N, C-alpha and C positions, 0 to 999 in steps of 0.2 A: 214420856216423851221424850223432851229435851236432851236426858242424856243416850237416850239411844242414837237419836240423830249424830250429838256429837260421835260418838263412839264409830259409828258407819261412816262419818266424815274422816275420821283418824283412820280405817281401816282403810279407805278406799285411797285419802292421800299416802299412804305408806306401799300401797298395793303398785299406785299409778309410779311411786319414784324406783320402786324395784324393777319395775315392765323396763322403766324408760333407761334404766343401769341394765337392763340386761338387754335389751334393743340396744343400746349401743356400742356395749362389749361385745355381742355376737358377730362371731364372722360375717361376711355381706355374703355368702354360698351357702349360708344355712337361713339366711333371710325370706321368704316366701312373698313371694305378691309382689310387693311394694317396695322401693329403695327405703333401706332404713330410715333418711330424713323425713320418708312419708311418712312411718312406722309412726318416728319420736313423735308427730307433728298429731296423726289420730291418737296416741296415747290423750295426750295433754289437753289436746280442743274436745274430746269426749271420752272423759276418766272411765265412765261403767261400760261402757258400749267396745272402745275403744281398746281398754283392757281385754275385753272376753275376747274380740276378735284379733289380739296377737298374742294371745297364748292357745286360740284355736287353730288360725290359720298360719298368720304370721312369721309364730316363731318355728322353723324347722324342726326335723329332726339330727341328730348326730348324723356323720356319714357313713351310710353303709356299704360303704367298700371298705371300711375301717373296721375289724368284726373285734367283741370285746372276749377278753379270754384269749387262750392258748389254742393254736391254731395246731392242726395235724401235721405230721413233717410233708405229707405227698400236698397240700394246699398251698404252702409257701412256697412262691415261685424261687427267693432267691435262697431256699434251702435246697430247692431242686439245682439250681446252679453252681451250687457252691458243689454239688455231689458230683456233677458233669466236668468240671475244674478237680477236683480231684483225682478223677480215675484218667483223665489226660496228663494229671504229675504223674499219675503211678505209669501209666505208660514211658511216657518221657523217660523215669529212672527204672525201669525195668530194660530199656535199650541203650540205655547208658553204662547199664552193668552188663549186658550183654558183648557191649563193646570193648569196654574194658577188661573179662574174660579173654575176650580171644587175642587184643593184644598182649596178654600175661600171656598165653599158651603161644606164642609165638616165637620160634627163636631167634633172639637179639643177632643179626649179620653185620652191628657195625665193630665191631673188633670189641665193645667194653667190657665190664666187667661182666661174668656169665657166660661172654660167651667163646664159640668153640661145644666141644662134645660137655652134656650135662655130667658124666660120671669125672671129668677132670676136675679136680680141687686143684685151688691155689698151691702156687708155690711156698715152701715151706722157709720161713724164715732162717733157718739155719742155712738152708742152700744157697741163700742169695751170698751169705758168708764165703761161704768156697767157692762161689761165684766168683764174689768180688777178686780172694786171696789170689785164683788160678790170674783172671786178669792183671791182677797188680804186677803177678809175677809174669807175663807176658810181655807185659809195658816196658820191664825193665829188662 
């Protein structure tokens, strides 16, 4: 009989230490009923009854808003926001591409490269040499 009582006492002490550490380490939002300090006092002052009360009443469940395991994409708000953001970016890119195509299709009026008639090709470098010779002969 003394061995049995000693064994039960050891088990109660171990479970009490576990309950005190569990209560102290648990987030305050998960502790139900009383503040954490009150639960620790109850666990220590009422060893068996305090343990039972802590595990049945005081110890809260995991946060129900955080689902365990993977969520379906249509249940994930972050995923839905990213879809909307992607659609907006695609629309912006499409508009910018249209503007770029419109700018490319306009004929340049600034007299820069490619100005004038589209069928007109740039002068042949050999012609420039001939013009220079003509120009040189006119300057003399």
